[in-house]
C-alpha positions, 0 to 999 in steps of 0.5 A, spaced: 538 482 525 539 474 524 534 472 529 529 477 525 531 475 518 529 467 521 523 469 524 521 473 517 523 467 513 519 462 518 513 467 517 514 467 510 513 460 509 507 459 513 503 464 509 506 462 502 506 455 503 501 453 509 496 458 508 496 457 501 490 454 498 486 454 491 482 460 492 488 464 494 492 461 488 487 464 484 485 471 487 492 473 490 496 474 483 489 478 481 490 483 487 497 484 486 497 485 479 500 492 477 495 494 472 489 492 476 491 496 481 493 502 477 486 502 473 482 501 479 486 507 482 485 511 476 477 509 475 476 512 483 480 518 481 476 519 475 470 518 479 472 523 484 474 528 479 467 527 475 462 527 480 465 529 487 465 536 491 470 541 490 473 538 496 473 531 494 476 533 487 482 536 491 483 530 495 483 526 489 489 530 487 492 530 494 492 523 494 496 522 488 502 526 492 501 521 497 502 515 492 508 519 489 511 520 495 510 513 498 513 510 491 519 514 491 521 513 498 520 506 498 523 505 491 528 510 490 531 511 497 529 505 502 530 499 497 537 501 494 539 503 501 537 497 505 538 492 499 534 486 501 533 480 497 526 478 495 524 471 498 524 469 490 531 471 490 534 467 496 536 460 494 535 458 501 528 459 500 527 456 493 525 449 496 519 452 500 517 457 495 511 458 491 512 463 486 505 465 483 508 471 479 514 474 476 519 475 481 522 481 478 529 484 479 528 489 484 529 489 492 525 487 497 525 492 503 520 495 504 514 493 499 512 498 494 505 495 493 504 496 501 507 503 501 503 505 495 496 502 498 497 504 505 499 511 503 492 512 499 488 508 504 491 512 510 490 519 506 483 518 505 482 515 512 485 521 515 482 527 511 475 523 512 475 522 519 470 527 521 465 524 517 461 519 520 458 517 513 464 515 510 466 510 516 465 504 511 469 507 506 475 508 511 475 501 513 474 498 506 480 502 504 484 499 510 482 492 508 483 493 501 490 496 502 492 490 507 489 485 502 494 488 497 500 488 502 498 481 504 498 478 497 505 480 496 507 474 501 502 469 498 505 470 491 512 469 493 515 476 492 516 479 499 517 477 506 512 479 512 517 484 514 517 488 508 510 489 507 509 491 515 515 496 513 511 498 507 505 499 510 508 503 516 512 508 510 505 509 506 501 510 512 506 516 515 506 519 507 498 518 507 497 522 514 503 527 512 500 529 506 493 528 509 495 533 514 497 538 509 491 537 504 486 538 510 489 545 511 488 547 504 482 542 502 477 545 508 480 552 508 475 555 502 469 552 506 471 555 512 472 562 509 465 561 506 462 559 513 466 565 516 464 570 511 
């Protein structure tokens, strides 16, 4: 376990120190901002509910379930269970730390930002897989989720292992809720075709 922690600390320093530059210093705090993420998600949901087909309206509602599941599992189950300190709470890293946002008092593993972003991205990736016209949307969401996750290391509040664990947890939640949603989202459409 110590070897994994050492590797994670080394990778943290590489991303947080070595890869940082004025562009990432300006961009990453904006990408990781809770309010920006909430507003962006709310606007996307509002657009789907307002202009989307019946299936996309149902998908919007199911995506909230995927997000809530990932958020509760990461923040209320795994973080208290694993109790890993954030890099910005670890004295050994203080000399190597570039903290660009408030550290927060919470624990580190898994990253809830990564879990939430990947839950939503994986959900929409899964439920739209059959539609070749939505390929760009799927890859755009995957890229956005990856950027949100990576921003957490750049700003100094998570280790790379935290974001990998968060991405894995979020992906499982997104696919699980997506599988459930496909049973109910497409059911009315299939019945209409059969009748």
